[in-house]
Structures are given as structure tokens and as C-alpha cells.
C-alpha positions as a printed NumPy array, in Angstrom:
array([[ -60.804,   51.227,  -94.214],
       [ -63.733,   48.296,  -93.108],
       [ -65.026,   45.559,  -95.527],
       [ -67.939,   44.741,  -93.617],
       [ -69.834,   41.491,  -94.886],
       [ -72.814,   41.281,  -92.757],
       [ -73.919,   44.155,  -90.347],
       [ -76.499,   42.067,  -88.035],
       [ -78.404,   38.934,  -87.459],
       [ -81.713,   39.447,  -85.706],
       [ -83.142,   36.413,  -83.616],
       [ -84.991,   34.443,  -86.079],
       [ -81.368,   33.99 ,  -88.277],
       [ -81.227,   30.872,  -89.008],
       [ -78.374,   28.601,  -88.008],
       [ -76.23 ,   26.508,  -90.353],
       [ -72.696,   24.828,  -90.752],
       [ -71.27 ,   25.463,  -94.141],
       [ -68.644,   23.009,  -93.428],
       [ -66.046,   25.415,  -92.506],
       [ -67.887,   27.429,  -89.548],
       [ -71.517,   28.297,  -88.787],
       [ -73.284,   30.648,  -89.717],
       [ -76.314,   33.112,  -89.128],
       [ -78.474,   34.523,  -92.288],
       [ -79.428,   35.479,  -94.38 ],
       [ -82.6  ,   33.351,  -94.245],
       [ -84.61 ,   33.583,  -91.368],
       [ -87.524,   31.118,  -89.527],
       [ -89.912,   33.929,  -89.689],
       [ -92.767,   34.296,  -87.041],
       [ -94.28 ,   30.792,  -88.037],
       [ -92.666,   28.201,  -87.251],
       [ -90.41 ,   30.904,  -85.697],
       [ -87.471,   29.516,  -83.823],
       [ -86.923,   25.755,  -82.341],
       [ -87.508,   27.258,  -78.887],
       [ -91.418,   28.231,  -79.711],
       [ -91.478,   24.361,  -79.999],
       [ -93.637,   24.307,  -83.385],
       [ -90.854,   22.379,  -85.328],
       [ -88.369,   25.466,  -86.491],
       [ -85.021,   25.353,  -87.219],
       [ -82.02 ,   26.413,  -84.974],
       [ -82.178,   30.141,  -84.703],
       [ -80.113,   33.054,  -82.784],
       [ -82.745,   32.755,  -80.599],
       [ -82.661,   29.061,  -79.739],
       [ -78.848,   30.067,  -79.159],
       [ -79.152,   32.459,  -76.615],
       [ -81.975,   30.582,  -74.292],
       [ -79.167,   27.75 ,  -74.336],
       [ -76.213,   30.74 ,  -73.159],
       [ -78.655,   32.203,  -70.677],
       [ -79.131,   34.96 ,  -72.533],
       [ -83.044,   34.727,  -73.045],
       [ -84.939,   32.974,  -69.73 ],
       [ -88.173,   31.376,  -70.853],
       [ -89.17 ,   31.056,  -67.748],
       [ -90.008,   34.831,  -67.695],
       [ -91.822,   34.601,  -70.529],
       [ -95.786,   33.878,  -70.913],
       [ -97.003,   30.835,  -71.337],
       [ -97.67 ,   31.087,  -74.958],
       [ -95.686,   28.891,  -76.813],
       [ -95.302,   25.298,  -77.707],
       [ -98.425,   23.534,  -79.92 ],
       [-100.569,   23.44 ,  -77.527],
       [ -99.826,   27.231,  -76.459],
       [ -98.948,   26.584,  -72.648],
       [ -95.376,   26.807,  -72.587],
       [ -93.326,   29.838,  -71.638]])
């Protein structure tokens, strides 16, 4: 038997430090402003961590992000 507290965290789940450890969600960055990687002033999210560790590579995305909409 397992006691499962959280099943999953989506890419927009906001990361925060609770004083003991980092946690993801349940709050979400939503589509706007979205994750910090979108370049619209959003909070740090699971997506941002995936960019930082190389699981998501911005150069493979269309240039539609950022305030001017011209960044990958």
C-alpha cells in the first residue's frame, strides 16, 4: 500500500522553496505569463527546470516567445 500525495506536476507548475525543500505546484503559471522561459515575466516552473537541464532545447522551437514574439 502506498500513500500518494501528488500524482504529477505539469510544465506550468510553479516551483517554490518551503523552507525545507523545493516543491512544485499546485499553483500554475498558466498560459500568460507562463513559465519564466517564455520571457513574459512569469515565475520559475517545471518547464524552466527542463530548459536548464537540457530536456527542452529552445533552438528547436519556433521564434514566438518573449515580449516582441521573436525568441525561441
